C-alpha positions in Angstrom: 17.6 -52.8 19.2 20.4 -51.9 21.6 22.0 -55.3 21.1 21.8 -54.9 17.3 23.6 -51.6 17.5 26.3 -52.9 19.8 26.8 -55.9 17.4 27.1 -53.5 14.5 29.6 -51.3 16.4 31.7 -54.2 17.7 33.9 -54.5 14.6 34.4 -50.8 14.5 35.4 -50.7 18.2 37.7 -53.7 17.8 39.4 -51.9 14.9 39.8 -48.7 16.9 41.3 -50.6 19.8 44.0 -51.9 17.6 44.9 -48.5 16.2 47.4 -46.1 17.7 46.4 -43.3 19.9 47.0 -40.8 17.1 44.6 -42.7 14.8 42.0 -42.9 17.5 42.3 -39.2 18.3 41.9 -38.3 14.6 38.9 -40.6 14.3 37.3 -39.1 17.4 37.9 -35.6 16.1 36.2 -36.5 12.8 33.2 -38.0 14.6 33.0 -35.0 16.9 33.0 -32.6 14.0 30.9 -34.7 11.7 27.9 -35.3 13.9 27.3 -31.6 14.9 27.8 -30.6 11.3 25.1 -32.9 10.2 22.7 -31.8 12.9 23.4 -28.1 12.3 23.2 -28.4 8.5 19.8 -30.2 8.7 18.5 -27.6 11.1 19.9 -24.9 8.9 18.3 -26.3 5.7 14.9 -26.8 7.5 15.0 -23.1 8.6 15.9 -21.9 5.2 13.1 -23.9 3.7 10.6 -22.6 6.2 11.9 -19.0 5.6 11.5 -19.4 1.8 8.0 -20.8 2.3 7.0 -18.0 4.7 8.4 -15.4 2.2 6.5 -17.0 -0.6 3.3 -17.0 1.4 3.7 -13.4 2.2 4.5 -12.5 -1.3 1.5 -14.4 -2.6 -0.8 -12.8 -0.1 0.5 -9.4 -1.0 -0.1 -10.0 -4.7 -3.6 -11.2 -4.0 -4.4 -8.1 -1.9 -3.1 -5.8 -4.6 -5.1 -7.7 -7.3 -8.2 -7.7 -5.0 -7.8 -3.9 -4.6 -7.8 -3.5 -8.4 -10.8 -5.9 -8.8 -12.7 -3.9 -6.2 -12.1 -0.7 -8.2 -13.3 -2.4 -11.4 -16.4 -3.7 -9.5 -17.1 -0.1 -8.4 -16.8 1.0 -12.1 -19.2 -1.6 -13.3 -21.6 -1.0 -10.4 -21.5 2.8 -11.0 -22.4 2.1 -14.7 -25.3 -0.1 -13.7 -26.5 2.5 -11.2 -26.4 5.3 -13.8 -28.4 3.1 -16.2 -31.0 2.3 -13.6 -31.5 5.9 -12.5 -31.9 7.3 -16.0 -35.6 7.9 -16.2 -35.7 8.7 -19.9 -34.1 5.3 -20.6 -36.7 3.5 -18.4 -39.5 5.5 -20.1 -38.2 4.3 -23.5 -38.3 0.7 -22.4 -41.9 1.0 -21.2 -43.3 2.8 -24.3 -46.9 1.9 -25.0 -46.5 2.7 -28.7 -43.8 2.5 -31.3 -41.5 5.6 -31.1 -41.1 7.9 -34.1 -38.0 8.7 -36.0 -37.6 12.1 -34.4 -38.0 10.7 -30.9 -35.4 8.0 -31.7 -33.0 10.7 -33.0 -33.4 12.7 -29.9 -32.7 9.7 -27.7 -29.7 8.8 -29.8 -28.2 12.3 -29.6 -29.2 12.8 -26.0 -29.3 10.0 -23.5 -27.6 7.4 -25.6 -24.9 9.8 -26.6 -24.2 10.5 -22.9 -23.9 6.8 -22.3 -21.5 6.4 -25.1 -19.3 9.2 -23.8 -19.3 7.7 -20.3 -18.3 4.4 -21.8 -15.6 6.1 -23.8 -14.2 7.6 -20.6 -14.2 4.1 -19.0 -12.4 2.0 -21.7 -12.1 -1.0 -19.4 -15.9 -1.5 -19.9 -16.3 -3.9 -22.8 -20.1 -3.6 -23.3 -22.7 -1.3 -21.7 -26.0 -2.8 -22.8 -29.6 -2.7 -22.0 -31.9 -5.5 -23.0 -35.7 -4.8 -23.1 -38.7 -7.1 -23.6 -40.9 -4.4 -25.1 -41.5 -5.4 -28.8 -42.3 -1.7 -29.6 -38.8 -0.3 -28.9 -36.2 -0.1 -31.5 -32.7 -1.4 -31.0 -30.1 1.4 -30.8 -26.6 0.1 -31.2 -24.5 -0.4 -29.1 -26.7 0.2 -26.1 -30.3 -1.0 -26.5 -31.2 -4.5 -27.7 -34.1 -6.8 -27.6 -34.1 -9.5 -24.8 -34.6 -12.2 -27.4 -30.9 -11.8 -28.4 -29.9 -13.3 -24.9 -32.7 -15.5 -24.1 -30.6 -18.6 -24.9 -28.0 -17.7 -22.4 -27.7 -20.0 -19.4 -28.1 -17.1 -16.9 -31.1 -15.5 -18.6 -33.9 -17.1 -16.6 -32.2 -16.3 -13.3 -31.3 -12.8 -14.3 -35.0 -12.1 -15.3 -36.1 -12.8 -11.8 -33.4 -10.9 -9.8 -35.7 -8.2 -8.5 -33.5 -5.6 -6.9 -30.5 -7.9 -6.6 -27.4 -8.2 -8.8 -25.8 -11.1 -10.6 -22.2 -11.7 -11.6 -21.5 -14.1 -14.5 -18.2 -15.4 -15.8 -18.0 -16.4 -19.4 -15.3 -18.0 -21.6 -15.7 -15.6 -24.5 -17.4 -12.6 -25.9 -20.3 -13.7 -28.0 -21.3 -11.4 -30.9 -25.0 -10.9 -30.3 -25.5 -8.9 -33.5 -24.7 -12.0 -35.5 -27.4 -14.0 -33.7 -24.9 -16.6 -32.4 -23.8 -17.6 -35.9 -20.2 -17.8 -34.8 -18.5 -19.2 -31.7 -17.2 -16.7 -29.1 -13.6 -15.9 -28.8 -12.5 -18.2 -26.0 -9.3 -16.2 -25.6 -11.4 -13.3 -24.4 -13.1 -14.4 -21.1 -15.2 -11.8 -19.5 -17.3 -11.0 -16.5 -20.8 -9.5 -16.6 -22.8 -7.6 -14.0 -26.6 -8.2 -14.6 -29.5 -6.4 -13.0 -33.1 -6.7 -13.7 -35.2 -3.6 -14.5 -38.6 -4.0 -12.8 -41.2 -1.3 -13.0 -44.4 -1.6 -11.1 -43.8 -5.2 -10.4 -43.4 -5.9 -14.1 -40.2 -7.2 -15.7 -39.0 -4.6 -18.2 -35.5 -5.5 -19.1 -32.0 -6.4 -18.0 -28.9 -4.2 -17.6 -25.6 -5.8 -18.6 -22.2 -4.3 -17.9 -19.4 -6.5 -19.3 -15.7 -6.3 -18.8 -12.9 -8.5 -20.1 -11.1 -10.4 -17.4 -7.8 -9.1 -18.6 -9.1 -5.6 -17.6 -11.0 -6.9 -14.6 -7.9 -8.8 -13.2 -4.7 -7.8 -15.1 -2.4 -10.1 -13.2 -4.5 -13.1 -14.0 -4.3 -12.4 -17.8 -1.0 -10.6 -18.0 0.2 -12.6 -21.0 3.8 -13.9 -21.2 5.7 -12.7 -18.2 6.9 -14.0 -14.9 6.6 -17.8 -15.0 7.1 -18.2 -11.3 3.5 -17.7 -10.4 0.1 -18.0 -12.1 -3.0 -16.2 -10.8 -6.5 -17.4 -11.6 -10.1 -16.8 -10.7 -12.6 -19.5 -9.7 -16.3 -18.8 -9.9 -19.0 -20.1 -7.6 -19.4 -23.2 -9.8 -15.7 -24.2 -9.3 -14.6 -23.3 -12.9 -11.2 -21.8 -13.3 -10.4 -18.8 -15.5 -6.7 -18.2 -16.2 -4.3 -17.3 -19.0 -3.5 -20.5 -20.8 -0.5 -18.8 -22.6 1.6 -18.5 -19.4 0.9 -21.8 -17.6 3.6 -22.6 -15.0 3.0 -26.3 -15.5 3.8 -28.5 -18.5 0.6 -30.5 -17.9 -2.1 -27.9 -17.8 -5.0 -30.3 -17.4 -3.4 -32.2 -14.5 -2.4 -28.8 -13.0 -5.9 -27.4 -13.2 -7.4 -30.5 -11.6 -4.9 -30.5 -8.8 -5.5 -26.8 -8.2 -9.3 -27.4 -7.9 -8.6 -30.3 -5.5 -6.3 -28.2 -3.4 -8.8 -25.4 -3.3 -11.5 -27.7 -2.1 -9.2 -28.9 0.7 -8.5 -25.3 1.7 -12.2 -24.6 1.8 -12.7 -27.6 4.1 -9.8 -26.8 6.4 -10.3 -23.1 6.6 -6.7 -22.4 5.7 -5.4 -20.0 3.1 -2.3 -21.8 1.8 -1.1 -25.3 1.1 1.8 -27.1 -0.8 1.3 -29.6 -3.6 3.2 -31.4 -6.3 2.4 -31.9 -10.0 4.9 -33.8 -12.3 7.5 -33.7 -9.5 7.3 -29.9 -9.3 6.4 -28.2 -6.1 3.8 -25.4 -5.9 2.3 -23.2 -3.2 -1.4 -22.2 -3.6 -2.9 -19.2 -1.8 -6.6 -18.3 -2.1 -8.6 -15.3 -1.1 -12.3 -14.7 -1.5 -13.9 -11.9 -3.5 -17.2 -11.9 -1.7 -19.3 -9.6 -3.8 -18.8 -11.5 -7.1 -19.0 -14.9 -5.4 -15.6 -15.9 -6.6 -12.1 -16.7 -5.3 -8.8 -15.2 -6.4 -6.2 -17.9 -6.5 -2.4 -17.5 -6.8 -0.1 -20.5 -7.4 3.6 -20.0 -7.0 6.2 -22.3 -8.3 8.6 -23.4 -5.6 11.2 -24.8 -8.0 13.5 -21.9 -7.9 13.7 -21.8 -4.0 14.1 -25.6 -3.9 16.9 -25.5 -6.5 18.5 -22.7 -4.6 18.3 -24.7 -1.3 19.6 -27.8 -3.1 22.5 -25.8 -4.5 23.2 -24.3 -1.1 23.0 -27.8 0.5 25.6 -29.1 -2.0 27.9 -26.1 -1.2 27.6 -26.7 2.6 28.2 -30.4 2.2 31.3 -29.7 0.1 32.4 -27.1 2.7 31.9 -29.6 5.5 33.9 -32.3 3.7 36.7 -29.8 3.0 36.6 -28.6 6.6 36.8 -32.1 7.9 39.7 -33.0 5.6 41.6 -29.9 6.6 40.9 -30.4 10.3 41.8 -34.1 10.1 45.2 -33.2 8.5 45.8 -30.4 11.0 44.8 -32.7 13.9 47.0 -35.5 12.6 50.1 -33.3 12.5 49.3 -31.7 15.9 48.9 -35.1 17.5 52.2 -36.1 16.0 53.8 -33.1 17.6 52.1 -33.7 20.9 52.7 -37.4 21.2 56.2 -37.3 20.0 58.8 -37.9 22.7 56.3 -38.6 25.5 58.5 -41.4 26.9 61.2 -38.8 27.8 58.4 -36.6 29.3 57.4 -39.5 31.5 60.7 -39.6 33.3 60.6 -35.8 33.8 57.1 -36.0 35.2 58.1 -38.7 37.7 60.9 -36.5 39.1 58.4 -33.7 39.6 56.0 -36.0 41.4 58.7 -37.2 43.7 59.2 -33.6 44.8 61.9 -32.4 42.5 59.9 -29.3 41.6 62.9 -27.6 40.0 63.0 -30.2 37.3 62.0 -28.9 33.9 60.5 -31.0 31.2 62.9 -31.5 28.3 62.1 -30.5 24.8 60.5 -33.7 23.4 60.7 -34.7 19.8 60.1 -38.5 20.0 56.9 -40.5 20.4 56.3 -43.2 23.0 53.6 -45.0 25.0 50.8 -42.8 26.1 49.0 -44.7 28.9 51.7 -44.5 31.6 52.7 -41.0 30.6 49.1 -39.7 30.8 48.8 -41.2 34.3 51.9 -39.4 35.6 51.0 -36.2 33.8 47.6 -36.1 35.4 49.0 -36.8 38.8 51.5 -34.0 38.3 48.8 -31.6 37.3 46.7 -32.7 40.3 49.6 -32.1 42.7 50.4 -28.7 41.3 46.7 -27.6 41.4 46.4 -28.8 45.0 49.5 -26.8 46.0 48.4 -23.7 44.3 44.8 -24.0 45.7 46.1 -24.5 49.2 48.4 -21.5 48.9 45.6 -19.3 47.6 43.2 -20.5 50.3 45.7 -19.9 53.0 46.5 -16.4 51.7 42.8 -15.5 51.5 42.1 -16.8 55.0 45.0 -14.9 56.4 43.9 -11.6 54.7 40.3 -12.1 55.9 41.4 -12.7 59.4 43.5 -9.6 59.4 40.5 -7.5 58.1 38.2 -9.0 60.7 40.7 -8.1 63.4 40.8 -4.5 62.1 37.0 -4.3 61.9 36.6 -5.7 65.4 38.7 -3.0 66.9 35.9 -0.5 66.2 33.0 -1.2 68.5 29.9 0.6 67.4 28.2 0.2 70.8 31.3 1.7 72.4 31.0 4.8 70.2 27.3 5.1 70.8 27.7 4.7 74.6 30.5 7.3 74.6 28.3 9.7 72.7 25.5 9.2 75.3 28.0 10.0 78.1 29.0 13.2 76.3 25.3 14.1 75.9 24.7 13.6 79.7 27.7 15.9 80.5 26.2 18.5 78.2 22.9 18.3 80.0 24.6 18.6 83.4 26.4 21.7 82.1 23.0 23.0 80.9 24.2 23.0 77.2 20.8 22.2 75.7 21.9 22.9 72.1 24.8 20.6 72.3 22.6 17.9 74.0 20.0 18.1 71.3 22.6 17.9 68.5 24.2 14.9 70.2 20.8 13.3 70.5 20.3 13.8 66.7 23.8 12.5 66.0 23.2 9.5 68.2 20.0 8.7 66.4 21.8 8.9 63.0 24.6 6.6 64.3 22.1 4.1 65.6 20.2 4.3 62.3 23.5 3.7 60.3 24.9 0.9 62.6 21.6 -1.0 62.7 21.7 -2.2 59.1 19.7 -5.4 59.3 18.1 -5.1 55.9 17.7 -3.0 52.8 14.1 -2.0 53.5 12.8 0.4 56.3 9.6 2.2 57.0 9.2 5.7 55.6 8.8 7.0 59.1 12.2 5.7 60.1 13.8 7.3 57.0 12.0 10.6 57.8 13.2 10.5 61.5 16.8 10.0 60.2 16.3 13.0 57.9 15.0 15.1 60.8 18.1 14.3 62.8 20.3 15.2 59.8 18.6 18.6 59.4 19.0 19.3 63.2 22.7 18.7 62.9 23.1 20.7 59.7 21.2 23.7 61.1 24.2 24.3 63.4 26.1 25.7 60.4 23.4 28.1 59.2 22.2 31.4 60.6 19.0 30.8 58.8 17.9 27.2 59.7 16.5 24.8 57.1 12.8 24.1 57.7 11.7 20.5 56.9 8.1 20.4 55.8 6.2 17.1 55.5 3.1 16.5 53.4 2.7 12.8 53.9 -0.7 11.0 54.6 -0.5 9.0 57.8 -0.9 5.6 56.2 2.1 6.2 54.0 4.4 6.3 57.1 4.3 2.5 56.9 5.5 2.6 53.3 8.5 0.5 52.3 11.5 2.4 51.1 15.2 1.5 50.6 17.3 2.5 53.6 19.3 5.7 53.0 17.5 6.5 49.8 15.9 9.8 50.8 18.7 11.2 52.9 21.1 11.8 49.9 18.3 13.8 48.2 17.9 16.0 51.3 21.7 16.3 51.6 22.0 17.5 48.0 19.4 20.2 48.7 21.1 21.3 51.9 24.6 21.5 50.2 23.7 23.2 46.9 20.4 24.9 47.1 21.6 28.0 49.0 25.3 28.5 48.0 25.4 32.2 48.8 24.0 32.1 52.3 21.6 35.0 52.8 18.7 35.4 55.1 15.9 34.1 52.9 13.7 31.4 54.3 15.1 27.9 53.6 12.6 25.2 53.2 12.7 21.5 52.1 9.4 19.9 51.5 8.8 16.1 51.3 5.6 15.1 49.6 4.2 11.6 49.1 1.3 10.8 46.7 -0.1 7.8 44.8 1.3 7.2 41.3 -0.7 5.2 38.8 -2.3 2.0 40.1 0.4 0.5 42.3 3.1 3.1 42.7 4.1 6.0 44.9 5.7 9.3 44.1 8.0 10.9 46.7 9.0 14.5 46.0 11.9 16.3 47.7 11.7 20.0 46.8 13.6 23.1 48.0 13.1 26.8 47.4 16.8 27.4 46.5 18.5 28.9 43.5 17.5 26.1 41.2 19.3 25.1 38.0 19.2 25.9 34.3 17.8 23.5 31.8 21.2 22.4 30.5 22.4 21.4 34.0 19.1 19.6 34.7 19.4 17.6 31.5 23.0 16.7 32.4 22.0 15.5 35.8 19.1 13.4 34.5 21.5 11.9 31.9 24.0 11.1 34.6 21.3 9.5 36.8 20.0 7.2 34.1 23.5 6.3 32.8 23.4 3.0 34.7 25.8 0.4 33.6 28.4 2.5 31.8 32.0 2.1 33.0 32.9 5.7 32.3 30.3 8.4 32.7 30.1 11.9 34.1 29.2 12.0 37.7 26.9 15.0 38.2 24.9 15.7 41.4 23.2 18.7 42.8 26.3 20.9 42.3 26.8 24.4 41.0 30.6 24.2 40.6 33.2 21.7 39.6 32.9 19.8 42.9 31.7 16.2 42.8 28.9 14.8 44.9 30.2 13.1 48.0 28.7 9.9 49.5 25.8 8.1 48.0 24.9 10.2 45.0 21.7 10.5 43.1 22.8 8.0 40.5 23.7 5.4 43.2 20.2 5.8 44.7 18.7 5.4 41.2 20.8 2.3 40.6 19.6 0.8 44.0 16.0 1.5 43.1 16.4 -0.2 39.7 18.2 -3.1 41.3 15.5 -3.8 43.9 12.4 -2.7 42.1 13.2 -2.6 38.4 11.8 -0.3 35.7 9.9 2.1 35.5 11.0 3.1 39.0 13.8 5.5 39.8 14.7 9.2 40.1 14.1 12.3 38.0 15.2 15.9 38.5 13.1 19.0 37.8 14.1 22.7 38.4 13.4 26.3 37.5 16.4 28.5 37.9 15.9 31.1 40.7 12.7 29.4 42.0 13.1 25.7 43.1 14.7 22.3 42.5 13.1 19.0 43.2 13.8 15.3 42.9 11.0 12.9 42.1 11.3 9.3 43.3 9.0 6.7 42.0 8.7 3.4 43.8 6.1 0.6 44.2 3.5 1.0 46.8 4.4 -1.7 49.4 3.7 -1.6 53.1 6.0 -3.3 55.6 3.2 -4.2 57.9 -0.2 -3.2 56.6 -2.1 -3.5 59.8 -5.1 -1.2 59.8 -4.3 0.2 56.3 -6.6 0.1 53.4 -3.9 -0.8 50.9 -4.0 -4.1 49.0 -0.3 -4.6 48.5 1.1 -5.1 52.0 4.0 -7.4 53.0 6.1 -7.9 56.1 9.8 -8.0 55.2 10.9 -7.9 58.7 
């Protein structure tokens, strides 16, 4: 196979090798554009076809559901009529008379019960016939309700209907036979109908049959809608496989072949369990959709003609092919002229490039207008570009390495251990001078410095973060006459909880800075609470008893916190003035939580002005060690 392809391509390749560079480039551009265009166009056409099919299926199913809803309403109307008839005791008594009724009794029935039935039927014009057939030879027929059973004993369904017991029977018929003429004329085949039959059985004895009849054009209007939309045809198939449809609006020129194919397709749907399928009749494409109507033992079928979508797709395909051809022609012409401009005068450019390669970097390429050989020129041009790129890359690397070395030199001048040791020496001097307060403050400051310098990872234990906060509070209390009291409500096993380093300290710092702006002698308390949240989360609350905030400021702060990813956004922290939050703000903490844990974790601010303010942090429940802890999710990140 491969050899055959190479043999077929050999003449084409030989022809291309003998062409100029410009011709080869134009040919290559055409091939490069043509192949993706064909692939994309085919994919596009297939997707459009699938979309049209899906839309047609949805439309057909929607139409079937609407029609089934109407059919269900008509079933209820017919069933209600049958129930009324069966529950009318006077009517049943009339059917079971043991002696022939008199004229007065017949008049009373005609003016009473039968008149009521006539009014009910008048109020339900969709009911074609509301009839009661009795087998009692003593009763008199009362048109149009009561008739003798002998008028229907030749019907195919009579024997089965006479033995229904308490069940019901639905029968489809091609036309409405005139029972008053004793079958002397053929029924009107243009008036197919459906009948609801129920046996009347009194004391185990067959008394009669209730027949409620309705024309199919009333029972299923879309099936017998007359001349209308020719893009679809709805039909009803009874349990025997017979189709009932409006012959006046057939969507196929060959109705007989169309009906046979619909029956065959329906049988295939029944076997496969699917609801839709595609088929062709006389080179026309159709989509069939079926839905059962269980109570009447029938199926509602809708067949949609796909000719219009297919014609639309074909028209669209022609337009796209024409557009591709025009595009390729235009691009080929443009490419031809561009290549002419690019390749013109390359011989002169070759000499200039050689000078640059020899080191004459001040040489400028002349303005070329003539064409020339491409092979040698392309070689020297590539070498020139390579040399220039190497020189530029070397210069950039050298500059970057130099800057990095300078920065490292500056950083190395500050020795964190030197600072910490110096702080320890000052602390010892304070203890020698019996300056306990200064010594304690230096101890806290040293702990904070060690915590900050020892940044080996993003995660720490909650107890380490709490210890850092305690050191911070100790240092900040030097400023206040009324010290800030740090209260902890943390179950012991949560001390091993994983938190992001420096994630709680900014929350406490905001409370210290902005919760008591006016000083005062009131008690200052910051409380940290840790509780379970949902199944695998933890809620850490940092609350203070300060002045709080109004609802507008709280909403602004929450909006600023969640405004992650915006280039320009209002930076709002725990602030009661125009000052901006310094250091790691609430939003930065929220962004770190989202970065390392994702949603729905993060921060949220709550406050009541004059009472309190609190920040709620939600993080996953993960322990850094988990030894001795009854928590499932425990890892060791150290």
